[in-house]
C-alpha positions as CSV (number, residue, x, y, z in Angstrom):
1,M,1.8,19.2,-7.7
2,S,-0.5,20.1,-11.4
3,H,-1.8,16.4,-11.2
4,R,-4.4,15.0,-9.4
5,L,-3.6,13.2,-5.7
6,I,-2.1,9.8,-6.2
7,G,-2.3,8.8,-2.5
8,D,-0.7,9.8,0.8
9,P,2.6,8.1,1.6
10,A,2.5,9.0,5.4
11,S,-1.3,7.8,5.8
12,L,-0.1,4.4,4.0
13,S,3.1,3.6,6.4
14,A,1.0,4.5,9.5
15,L,-1.9,2.4,8.4
16,A,0.7,-0.5,7.7
17,A,2.2,0.2,11.6
18,S,-1.0,-0.2,12.9
19,L,-1.8,-3.8,11.2
20,R,1.5,-4.6,12.2
21,R,1.0,-3.5,16.0
22,T,-2.4,-5.8,15.5
23,A,-0.5,-8.6,14.3
24,L,1.9,-8.5,16.8
25,Q,-1.0,-8.1,19.4
26,L,-2.9,-11.1,17.9
27,R,0.2,-13.4,18.2
28,N,0.8,-12.6,21.8
29,D,-2.9,-13.1,22.5
30,A,-2.6,-16.4,20.7
31,E,0.7,-17.5,22.9
32,Q,-1.4,-16.4,26.1
33,M,-4.3,-18.6,25.2
34,A,-2.8,-21.7,24.4
35,P,-1.4,-22.3,28.0
36,A,-4.4,-21.2,29.7
37,L,-6.6,-23.8,27.9
38,E,-4.0,-26.0,28.6
39,D,-4.5,-25.4,32.3
40,S,-8.0,-25.4,32.1
41,A,-8.0,-28.8,30.7
42,P,-8.2,-31.4,33.5
43,G,-10.6,-29.9,35.8
44,W,-12.9,-28.5,33.1
45,T,-15.4,-31.3,32.0
46,G,-18.3,-32.0,30.1
47,P,-20.1,-30.9,26.9
48,V,-19.9,-27.3,27.4
49,A,-15.9,-27.3,28.4
50,M,-15.3,-29.8,25.3
51,T,-17.1,-27.0,22.9
52,T,-15.6,-24.2,24.6
53,R,-12.5,-25.7,24.0
54,R,-12.7,-26.9,20.5
55,R,-13.7,-22.9,19.7
56,T,-11.0,-21.6,21.4
57,A,-8.4,-24.1,19.7
58,A,-10.1,-23.1,16.7
59,V,-9.3,-19.0,17.4
60,I,-6.1,-20.2,18.3
61,D,-5.3,-21.7,15.0
62,S,-6.7,-19.0,13.2
63,L,-5.1,-16.2,15.0
64,E,-1.5,-17.1,13.3
65,S,-2.9,-17.1,10.1
66,V,-5.0,-13.7,10.3
67,A,-1.6,-12.2,12.0
68,D,0.5,-13.5,9.0
69,A,-2.3,-12.0,6.8
70,M,-2.2,-8.7,8.7
71,D,1.8,-8.9,8.3
72,S,1.8,-9.7,4.6
73,C,-0.5,-6.5,3.9
74,A,1.5,-4.4,6.5
75,R,4.2,-5.0,4.2
76,S,3.0,-4.5,1.2
77,L,1.2,-1.1,2.4
78,Q,4.7,-0.1,3.9
79,R,6.0,-1.1,0.0
80,A,3.8,1.2,-1.8
81,A,4.3,4.3,1.0
82,T,7.8,4.0,0.3
83,D,7.0,3.5,-3.6
84,L,5.1,6.2,-3.4
85,A,7.0,8.8,-1.8
86,S,9.5,8.4,-4.2
87,S,7.1,8.6,-7.2
88,A,6.1,11.7,-5.8
89,A,9.4,13.0,-5.4
90,D,10.3,11.9,-8.9
91,L,7.2,13.9,-10.2
92,R,7.9,17.1,-8.6
93,A,11.3,16.9,-10.3
94,I,9.6,16.2,-13.8
95,E,7.7,19.0,-12.8
96,E,10.3,21.5,-11.8
97,Q,12.3,20.6,-14.7
98,A,9.4,21.1,-17.2
99,A,8.4,24.6,-15.6
100,T,12.0,25.6,-15.8
101,A,11.7,24.6,-20.1
102,G,8.5,26.5,-19.8
103,F,6.1,23.1,-19.7
104,E,3.7,22.6,-17.2
105,V,2.3,19.0,-16.6
106,R,-1.5,18.3,-17.2
107,E,-3.3,15.3,-17.1
108,G,-0.4,13.4,-17.5
109,R,0.9,15.2,-20.2
110,L,4.0,17.9,-20.8
111,M,2.1,21.1,-22.5
112,R,3.4,24.1,-23.2
113,A,2.9,26.7,-20.5
114,W,0.5,29.5,-20.9
115,G,1.9,32.8,-22.2
116,I,5.5,33.8,-23.4
117,T,7.9,31.1,-22.2
118,G,10.9,32.2,-24.0
119,V,12.6,33.8,-27.2
120,A,11.3,33.3,-30.8
121,D,14.1,31.2,-31.6
122,G,13.9,27.9,-34.1
123,S,16.9,26.3,-32.7
124,A,16.0,26.9,-29.0
125,E,12.7,25.8,-30.0
126,H,13.9,22.6,-31.1
127,D,16.1,21.9,-28.1
128,G,12.4,22.3,-26.1
129,D,10.8,20.1,-27.8
130,R,13.5,17.6,-27.5
131,L,13.5,18.4,-23.6
132,R,9.7,18.2,-23.5
133,E,9.7,14.7,-25.4
134,G,12.5,13.2,-22.8
135,L,10.4,14.6,-19.8
136,Q,7.1,13.4,-21.2
137,D,8.9,9.4,-21.8
138,R,10.0,9.8,-18.1
139,L,7.0,11.0,-17.2
140,H,5.0,8.2,-18.8
141,Q,7.4,5.7,-17.0
142,L,6.8,7.1,-14.0
143,L,2.8,7.2,-13.9
144,T,2.9,3.3,-16.2
145,T,5.4,2.2,-12.7
146,M,3.2,4.1,-10.4
147,G,-0.1,2.1,-11.8
148,R,1.6,-1.2,-11.6
149,Q,2.8,-0.7,-8.0
150,R,-1.4,0.3,-7.3
151,S,-2.6,-2.9,-8.9
152,R,0.0,-4.9,-6.7
153,L,-1.1,-3.5,-3.6
154,A,-4.7,-4.1,-4.7
155,A,-4.1,-7.2,-5.3
156,D,-2.1,-7.9,-2.2
157,C,-4.9,-6.4,-0.3
158,R,-7.5,-8.4,-2.0
159,D,-5.7,-11.5,-0.9
160,A,-5.8,-10.1,2.5
161,T,-9.3,-9.9,2.6
162,L,-9.8,-13.0,1.2
163,L,-7.7,-14.8,3.8
164,L,-9.9,-12.5,6.1
165,T,-12.8,-13.0,5.4
166,E,-12.3,-16.9,5.2
167,A,-10.9,-17.1,9.0
168,S,-14.0,-14.9,10.0
169,S,-16.6,-17.3,8.2
170,A,-14.8,-20.4,9.8
171,L,-14.9,-18.9,13.0
172,R,-18.7,-18.2,13.0
173,A,-19.4,-21.6,11.9
């Protein structure tokens, strides 16, 4: 493709899978910690035990919200990977149609390709210009959609980062 790299769907999908696995592991850890905490309560007394139990309960409570945030981010990443793969395929199709008609995509715009691209025929040139306008409209819509998808993913990642930062700060306090 002649445009600048817009992302890698496979990497987004791999990151989403990694986040989902980590979220599942955190939920599993929380499920195992809760009974262990209850089992230790009767025989373990004193100020250190109380502080440890309180901190452990806080960790257990935060694990669910952290796992939810990671799961939500993973869903956003997977949706972005799917959207990006579809958009890249659409962009390739536009570029192929443009190349067939003697145009190329440069910097998000359809331009006449260099060199001789057809015959000197007014009607063929008019048809080519109409085709270029149609392809340019499709290209503009595709790039706009990709921009919105990227903005939505960035907002989802900011939300997850905020939640994870708050959880981290709360656990350190």
